C-alpha positions in Angstrom: 101.2 -28.7 -4.5 99.7 -26.8 -1.8 97.0 -24.2 -3.6 96.4 -20.9 -1.9 93.7 -19.2 -1.2 93.8 -16.8 -3.6 95.3 -19.7 -5.8 91.1 -21.1 -5.7 89.4 -18.1 -5.9 91.3 -17.6 -9.3 90.4 -20.8 -9.9 86.2 -20.8 -8.9 86.4 -16.7 -10.3 86.9 -18.8 -13.9 84.8 -21.2 -13.7 82.2 -19.1 -12.7 82.8 -16.9 -15.9 82.2 -20.6 -17.9 79.4 -21.4 -16.3 78.1 -18.2 -17.6 78.4 -19.3 -21.4 77.1 -23.2 -20.9 74.0 -21.8 -19.7 73.2 -19.3 -22.9 75.9 -20.1 -25.2 74.6 -22.2 -28.6 75.8 -25.7 -28.6 76.9 -25.7 -25.8 73.6 -25.0 -23.5 71.6 -27.8 -25.7 70.2 -30.6 -23.1 71.3 -33.4 -25.5 74.8 -32.4 -24.3 74.8 -34.4 -20.4 75.3 -32.7 -17.7 77.9 -34.4 -16.4 79.6 -33.6 -19.3 79.2 -30.0 -19.1 80.8 -30.3 -15.3 83.4 -31.7 -16.5 84.3 -29.2 -19.2 83.7 -26.6 -17.3 86.2 -28.4 -14.8 89.1 -29.7 -17.2 88.6 -25.9 -19.5 89.1 -23.8 -16.4 91.7 -25.5 -15.0 94.0 -24.9 -18.6 93.2 -21.7 -17.9 94.0 -21.3 -14.6 97.5 -21.6 -15.4 97.7 -18.7 -18.4 94.7 -16.1 -17.3 96.2 -13.2 -16.4 95.7 -12.2 -12.8 96.1 -8.7 -11.4 96.8 -9.3 -7.5 94.4 -6.4 -5.9 90.9 -7.7 -7.8 91.3 -10.6 -6.0 88.4 -10.8 -3.9 89.7 -11.2 0.1 86.1 -11.4 1.6 83.2 -13.5 2.1 81.1 -10.6 0.4 84.1 -9.2 -2.6 83.4 -12.5 -3.2 80.1 -13.6 -3.7 80.1 -10.4 -5.8 82.8 -11.4 -7.6 81.4 -13.9 -8.7 77.8 -13.2 -9.4 80.3 -10.3 -11.6 82.5 -13.4 -14.0 78.5 -15.5 -13.9 77.1 -12.3 -15.7 79.8 -11.6 -18.2 80.0 -15.3 -19.6 76.0 -15.1 -19.1 76.3 -12.2 -22.1 78.6 -12.5 -24.1 76.8 -16.5 -24.5 73.6 -14.3 -24.9 75.2 -12.7 -28.3 76.7 -16.0 -29.4 72.5 -17.3 -29.2 70.9 -14.2 -30.3 71.7 -15.5 -34.3 70.4 -18.8 -33.4 67.1 -17.3 -32.0 67.2 -15.2 -35.5 67.7 -18.3 -37.5 64.5 -20.1 -36.1 62.8 -17.0 -36.1 63.6 -17.3 -39.6 62.2 -20.7 -40.2 58.6 -20.2 -38.0 57.9 -17.4 -40.1 59.0 -19.7 -43.2 56.1 -21.8 -41.3 53.4 -19.4 -41.1 54.0 -18.6 -44.7 53.6 -22.5 -46.0 51.0 -23.4 -43.8 53.0 -25.4 -41.7 52.6 -23.1 -38.2 49.9 -25.5 -37.1 52.3 -28.8 -37.0 54.3 -27.7 -33.9 56.7 -30.5 -32.0 57.8 -30.9 -28.4 61.8 -30.9 -28.6 63.2 -32.2 -25.6 66.4 -31.2 -26.7 64.8 -27.2 -25.4 62.2 -28.0 -23.2 59.7 -25.6 -26.0 57.9 -26.8 -28.5 58.8 -25.5 -31.7 58.0 -26.3 -35.9 59.3 -28.3 -38.4 61.1 -25.7 -41.2 61.6 -24.0 -37.5 63.8 -26.5 -36.1 65.4 -27.3 -39.1 66.8 -24.0 -40.3 68.3 -23.7 -36.5 69.3 -27.0 -37.0 71.6 -25.9 -40.6 72.8 -23.0 -38.7 73.8 -25.2 -35.3 76.1 -27.6 -37.7 77.1 -24.8 -40.1 78.3 -23.4 -36.7 80.4 -26.7 -36.0 82.0 -27.3 -39.4 83.6 -23.8 -39.2 85.1 -24.2 -35.6 81.7 -21.3 -34.6 83.0 -23.7 -30.7 86.2 -23.1 -31.0 86.1 -19.1 -31.7 83.5 -18.8 -28.7 86.1 -20.6 -26.6 89.0 -18.2 -28.0 86.7 -14.9 -27.3 86.5 -16.6 -23.8 89.8 -16.6 -23.2 90.2 -13.1 -25.0 88.2 -11.6 -22.6 90.9 -11.8 -19.1 92.6 -9.9 -20.9 90.2 -7.2 -21.2 88.3 -8.0 -18.2 90.1 -9.1 -15.7 89.2 -11.5 -12.9 88.0 -9.9 -9.4 86.9 -6.5 -11.0 83.3 -5.7 -10.9 82.5 -4.3 -15.1 80.6 -1.2 -15.4 76.4 -3.1 -16.6 75.0 -0.3 -15.8 76.5 1.8 -18.7 74.5 3.3 -21.6 76.4 1.4 -24.5 75.9 -2.1 -23.3 72.3 -1.2 -23.5 72.4 0.4 -26.5 74.3 -2.7 -28.1 71.8 -4.8 -27.0 68.6 -2.9 -28.0 70.9 -2.5 -31.2 71.0 -5.8 -31.5 68.1 -6.9 -31.2 67.1 -5.2 -34.4 69.5 -6.3 -36.2 68.3 -9.7 -35.8 64.7 -9.2 -36.6 65.3 -8.1 -39.9 68.5 -10.4 -40.3 65.6 -13.1 -39.9 63.1 -10.9 -42.1 66.1 -11.7 -44.0 66.7 -14.6 -44.8 62.6 -15.3 -44.4 62.6 -13.7 -47.6 63.4 -15.9 -50.5 60.2 -18.1 -49.7 57.7 -15.2 -48.5 58.2 -14.1 -51.7 57.6 -17.2 -53.6 54.1 -18.0 -51.0 53.1 -14.7 -52.0 53.3 -15.6 -55.9 52.0 -18.5 -55.4 49.2 -16.2 -53.6 48.7 -14.5 -56.2 48.1 -16.7 -58.4 45.9 -18.9 -56.8 44.0 -15.4 -56.8 43.8 -15.3 -60.2 43.2 -18.9 -60.4 40.4 -17.5 -58.7 38.7 -14.5 -60.1 39.3 -17.1 -63.7 37.3 -20.2 -62.7 35.8 -19.5 -59.7 34.7 -23.6 -59.6 38.4 -24.0 -58.1 38.2 -24.4 -54.5 41.4 -22.3 -54.3 41.3 -23.1 -50.9 42.1 -26.8 -50.1 44.9 -26.1 -53.1 47.1 -24.2 -51.3 46.9 -26.1 -48.2 48.8 -28.9 -50.7 50.5 -26.8 -52.9 52.7 -24.3 -50.3 54.9 -26.8 -48.2 56.1 -28.3 -51.1 56.7 -24.9 -52.8 58.2 -23.9 -50.0 60.1 -27.1 -49.2 61.4 -26.1 -53.2 62.2 -23.0 -52.6 64.3 -24.2 -49.3 65.9 -26.8 -51.2 67.5 -24.2 -53.7 68.2 -21.4 -51.2 70.1 -23.8 -48.8 73.3 -22.9 -50.1 72.8 -19.2 -49.9 71.2 -19.3 -47.0 74.3 -21.3 -45.2 76.3 -18.9 -46.6 75.0 -16.4 -44.9 74.7 -17.7 -42.1 78.6 -17.7 -41.9 78.3 -14.3 -42.4 76.9 -13.8 -39.3 79.1 -16.5 -37.1 81.7 -14.0 -38.2 79.2 -11.1 -36.8 78.7 -12.7 -33.6 82.3 -11.9 -32.7 82.9 -8.6 -33.7 79.4 -8.0 -31.6 81.4 -10.5 -28.6 84.5 -8.2 -28.2 82.1 -4.6 -28.5 80.1 -6.0 -25.5 83.6 -6.4 -23.8 84.6 -3.4 -24.6 81.9 -1.7 -24.0 81.8 -3.4 -19.8 85.5 -2.1 -19.6 
């Protein structure tokens, strides 16, 4: 079988958009997944989609300059889709770091070789809970499904309008929404620790000889962990609802880029 230059260009453009997804999307961007495995997935998924992706002939690049611009645009589209899907996990980890701060565990940071950053204990625990929920409800399948549908809304080779004000407003709105989500997820633990601080304040007034400062270091972590265990079912349910919100925002992004 002889492959024409235009067919090869279509395949490379599909690979470019999928590469953008793999750079930012949760689970796919993990360093625990070997780079060779990621490259193999990109090659094989692109090969499968090569036969079903709708192609507009006049959109296929005819010059090297146009091809480079189209490749850059495709990587950017995939990157934005992955970025929106990753915002939920950033919000979840931020909620865990807020819990750590209230529990007095924020100083107990460890280096996570998977992501190459310093992470807190509860923050990483909540993140993996969210990632497990994402895999259980087949979020990775849903992400690839949205990726497939993106070719119908944004055909290959076209140059989307990345300068649209609607896109900027959407990203700003998402930043505000997911910061609010972080506060909502951490809210029960923050309230629980606040009540314990209030109780310690009363104890310090009633019995000044009690060192409530040192007592708090022993009580707050245990109290916070108990609170997390009791609220874990609600936390998982809320995270599953957020993953549905992720799909809506990704489709909204594609509409704004048209």
